[in-house]
C-alpha positions as CSV (number, residue, x, y, z in Angstrom):
1,M,0.0,0.0,0.0
2,Q,1.4,3.4,-1.0
3,Q,1.6,6.1,1.7
4,S,0.7,9.7,0.9
5,S,3.7,12.0,1.0
6,D,2.3,14.1,3.9
7,Q,1.4,11.2,6.2
8,V,3.2,11.3,9.5
9,R,5.8,8.5,9.7
10,S,8.9,7.6,11.5
11,P,12.2,6.4,9.9
12,L,12.2,3.6,12.6
13,A,8.6,2.4,11.8
14,P,7.7,4.0,8.4
15,N,4.4,2.2,8.0
16,L,3.0,3.0,11.4
17,P,1.5,6.4,12.1
18,C,3.1,8.2,15.0
19,S,-0.2,8.5,17.0
20,E,-0.5,4.7,17.1
21,R,3.2,4.2,17.9
22,D,3.9,7.0,20.4
23,G,0.5,7.6,22.0
24,A,0.6,11.1,20.6
25,A,-3.1,11.7,21.4
26,G,-2.6,11.4,25.1
27,S,-0.3,13.3,27.5
28,L,3.1,11.8,28.4
29,P,4.2,10.9,31.9
30,P,6.8,13.1,33.6
31,G,10.3,12.5,32.3
32,Q,9.2,11.1,28.9
33,A,9.6,12.4,25.4
34,T,8.7,11.3,21.9
35,A,10.0,12.4,18.6
36,S,7.9,11.8,15.5
37,F,9.1,12.4,11.9
38,A,6.9,13.8,9.1
39,S,7.8,14.2,5.5
40,S,6.0,16.2,2.9
41,G,7.8,16.7,-0.4
42,N,11.1,18.5,0.4
43,R,10.0,19.3,3.9
44,N,11.1,17.1,6.8
45,R,10.0,17.8,10.3
46,V,10.5,16.2,13.7
47,T,8.0,17.1,16.4
48,V,9.3,16.5,19.9
49,R,6.9,16.3,22.8
50,G,7.3,15.8,26.6
51,E,10.3,16.6,28.8
52,L,13.7,16.7,27.2
53,D,16.4,15.9,29.8
54,F,19.3,13.4,30.2
55,V,17.2,10.2,30.2
56,S,14.5,11.1,27.7
57,G,17.1,12.8,25.4
58,D,19.1,9.6,25.3
59,R,16.0,7.7,24.4
60,I,15.1,9.9,21.4
61,R,18.7,10.5,20.2
62,A,18.7,7.7,17.7
63,R,15.3,8.7,16.3
64,L,16.5,12.2,15.7
65,A,19.7,10.9,14.0
66,D,17.5,8.6,11.7
67,A,15.3,11.5,10.8
68,L,18.4,13.6,9.9
69,T,19.7,10.8,7.7
70,A,16.3,10.6,5.9
71,S,16.3,14.3,5.2
72,P,18.1,15.3,2.0
73,H,19.1,18.9,3.0
74,R,17.4,20.2,6.2
75,L,15.6,19.0,9.2
76,E,13.0,21.2,10.9
77,L,12.3,20.8,14.6
78,D,9.0,21.6,16.2
79,L,9.7,21.9,20.0
80,S,6.4,23.5,20.9
81,G,5.3,20.4,22.8
82,V,8.4,20.3,25.0
83,G,7.3,21.3,28.5
84,F,10.7,21.0,30.1
85,C,14.2,21.1,28.6
86,D,17.5,21.2,30.6
87,C,21.1,21.5,29.5
88,A,21.3,17.8,28.8
89,G,18.3,18.1,26.4
90,L,20.0,21.1,24.8
91,N,23.1,19.0,24.3
92,V,21.0,16.4,22.4
93,L,19.9,19.2,20.0
94,L,23.4,20.6,19.7
95,E,24.7,17.1,18.9
96,L,22.1,16.7,16.2
97,R,23.1,20.0,14.7
98,H,26.8,19.1,14.8
99,R,26.0,15.8,13.0
100,A,24.0,17.7,10.4
101,V,26.9,20.0,9.7
102,R,29.2,17.1,9.2
103,Q,26.7,15.7,6.7
104,G,26.3,19.0,4.9
105,K,22.8,19.5,6.2
106,A,21.0,22.0,8.4
107,V,18.8,21.7,11.5
108,T,16.4,24.5,12.1
109,I,13.9,25.2,14.9
110,H,10.6,26.4,13.7
111,A,8.4,26.3,16.8
112,V,9.4,26.4,20.5
113,S,7.7,26.2,23.9
114,P,8.3,28.8,26.5
115,A,10.7,26.5,28.3
116,V,12.8,25.9,25.2
117,D,12.6,29.5,24.2
118,R,14.1,30.6,27.6
119,L,16.9,28.0,27.4
120,L,17.9,29.0,23.9
121,D,17.8,32.7,25.0
122,L,19.9,32.1,28.1
123,T,22.5,30.0,26.4
124,G,22.7,32.0,23.2
125,A,22.1,28.9,21.1
126,R,19.1,30.3,19.2
127,D,21.1,31.5,16.3
128,L,22.6,28.1,15.7
129,F,19.2,26.8,14.8
130,A,17.9,29.9,12.9
131,P,16.3,29.1,9.5
132,G,18.5,31.8,7.7
133,R,21.8,30.3,9.1
134,S,24.1,29.0,6.4
135,W,24.4,25.3,6.1
136,C,27.6,23.5,6.9
137,T,29.0,26.2,9.2
138,E,30.1,26.2,12.8
139,P,30.4,29.5,14.6
140,T,34.0,30.7,15.1
141,S,33.1,32.3,18.5
142,F,30.2,32.9,20.7
143,G,30.8,36.6,20.8
144,A,33.4,36.6,23.6
145,A,36.8,38.0,22.9
146,S,39.5,35.3,23.1
147,P,42.2,35.7,25.7
148,P,45.7,36.4,24.5
149,S,47.9,33.4,23.9
150,P,50.2,32.8,26.8
151,K,53.9,33.1,26.3
152,P,56.0,30.0,26.9
153,G,56.5,29.4,30.6
154,A,53.5,31.6,31.6
155,S,50.9,30.2,33.9
156,P,47.3,31.1,33.3
157,S,45.1,31.9,36.2
158,V,41.3,32.0,36.1
159,K,39.3,34.5,38.1
160,I,35.6,33.7,38.3
161,Q,33.3,36.7,38.8
162,R,29.6,36.8,39.5
163,G,27.5,37.0,36.4
164,R,28.1,35.6,32.9
165,H,31.8,36.6,32.4
166,L,34.9,34.7,33.0
167,S,38.2,36.5,33.2
168,V,41.5,34.8,32.3
169,R,44.8,36.4,33.3
170,V,48.1,35.2,32.1
171,S,51.0,35.9,34.4
172,E,54.6,36.1,33.2
173,P,57.1,33.8,34.9
174,A,59.1,35.5,37.6
């Protein structure tokens, strides 16, 4: 039986609609996440629902990688159903993006929940997933000035200050 091009499917179980496989109609228990893959023409989208943390992120990592492999150029993420996302969940997304860059593809975020929106804002990671971002590029810096290279024999010291800044001081040998 031929599937229509806009039917929701998963690269792991392409003949089974996501609602039957993941229980998409109901709410998820705490600490759980699902990732469903949909393809329509050139458009490939993964919808993530639930809580994205260390455990649930590890469970959907392979599904995200498979969806990226099935996408010819770009994978769009819909994170509007993610009620909680911590740094471990963000690392899953950053790892997916890094994998895409290595494959000459892009990962973009098209919808976010308030929790994901705040995390992307606080970490400065939003631009890495922006639709207008060039494919196959990694940022050269995150906007911080790089410290000067130490001279041979110099010992660096790190001074931690309150806030978002880290100060590195290189002292010359005596």
